Each structure stands twice: as C-alpha cells, then as structure tokens.
N, C-alpha and C positions, 0 to 999 in steps of 0.2 A: 633220163635219156633212153631212147629206144635201143633194143638189143643188137640190131645189125651193126650200127656204127660202133657200139661199144666192143662187140666181139671182133669186128674188123680191126679196130685199133689195138686190141690185146694181141691178136694174131700177128700184126705187123711189128709191134714192139717185141714180141717173143722171138720172131725171126731175126730181128736186128741184134738182140741180146745173144742169141745162140751163135750168130756169126762172130760178133765182137768178143765174146767171152770164152766160147768153147771151140768152135771149128776153126776160126781164124784163117780162112782160105784167101782173104784179100779180095774177095769178090767185089766189094764196094769200090775198090780202087781200079777195077778193070774196066777199061773203056768199052769193051765188047758187051759187058753186062748192061751198061746204060744204053747202048745202042739197041740191045735186045728189048729192053723196056720200052724204048721209043717205038720200035716196030710193033710190039704188042699193042701199045696205045693207039698207033695209027690205024690198026684194024679194029680195036675194041670200041673206039669212040663212035664211028659210024654205025657199027652193028648194034652195040648197046643202045645208042641213041635212037635208032630206028625201032628196036624191039620194046623200049620202055618210054617212047614218046608220050607225052601227056595227052595229045590230041586224039590218038587212036592206038593205045598200047596193045602189044602182043603179050608182054609179060606185065602182069598187074601186081604191084606190091601193096601190101596193107600200109596205109599211112602211119599206123602205130609203130612199124618196125624201122622206118627210115627217119633220117634227120630232117628231111625236107629240102636239103641243098642239092640242086641238080645243076651240073655243069659239065661240059657243054652239051648242047642238043638234048637236054632232058635226062642225061645220064646221072643216076644217083651217085653222089661223091663216094659213098661207101664201096661202090663197085671198084674204084681205083685202088683203094686201100686193100680190099680183099684180093684183087689181082696181083698187087705188089707182093702180098704175103704168099700166095700160091706160086708165083713165078720164082720168087727169090728162094723159097724153101726147096723147090724142085731143083734149082740150079745148085744150091748148097749141098743137097743130098747127093746129087749126081757127082759133084766134085769129090765129096767124101768117099763115095763108093769107088771112084777111080783111084783115089789115093790108097784105099785099102787093098784094092786089086794089085796095085804095084807092090805094096808091102808084102802081100801074101805070096806073090809069085817070085819075089826077089829081083824083079826087073828094075833096072834103074830108070829114072826119069830121063827122057831124051834131052840132049843138049838143046838149049833155046836157040832159035834162029836169030839172025841179026835184027829182024823186025821186032821180035819179042824182047830183045835186050833194049832196044830203043824205047819201047813202051815203058 
C-alpha cells in the first residue's frame, strides 16, 4: 500500500487513541466539533477538488503515493483522513492548553450556561 494513505490512517488512529486514552476532553461527543468538521469539509471539497481534478490538475500527486480512490470531485480520499487528523489534533491541543492555563492561574471554570447544560 502507498505511503500517504498508510501514514494518514496512522495519524488518524493516533489522534483518536490520544483523545480516548490520555486527554479525554470529550471532543468526540461535542456537537460543535462535528459541525466544525462539516464546515471544513464544505470548503475543502470544492477547493481540493478543483486543485486536484484529474482533467487539469494544479496539484499533481504521484500515482505511487495515493490509494487511487477519489471522492467526490477527484479529491483523494487520503486528504479527508489527513484533514481529520490535523483538525482534531489542533482542537485537542487547544483544549488541553486552555485547561492547563486554568489550572496554572487557579481560575475556576466558568459555570455552564443553560444551553451548555442542555447539550
């Protein structure tokens, strides 16, 4: 199997394991996280599809590094796995940094609003 899909899958699995075993932020249960991924996908699909379209590509991948699966609009499927890894790891680290800041300054977490309690 080519390197890009393998390394993308390894990165995605590593991010999931880090969240579920170490950080435990609850990010995967947060509706806002999934909405964020949907927004990123909404922008990623047309841009990536346009840049890597097989008819007239701007970005040319070596066929040896891709799985060959392209969906939708000629977007290599590896791009979605890679984007998931980057976005999720960034959000996890952001959350972790915020928690450390609260612990270091001794400030309490603000009380949740009614909307947050309902979620």
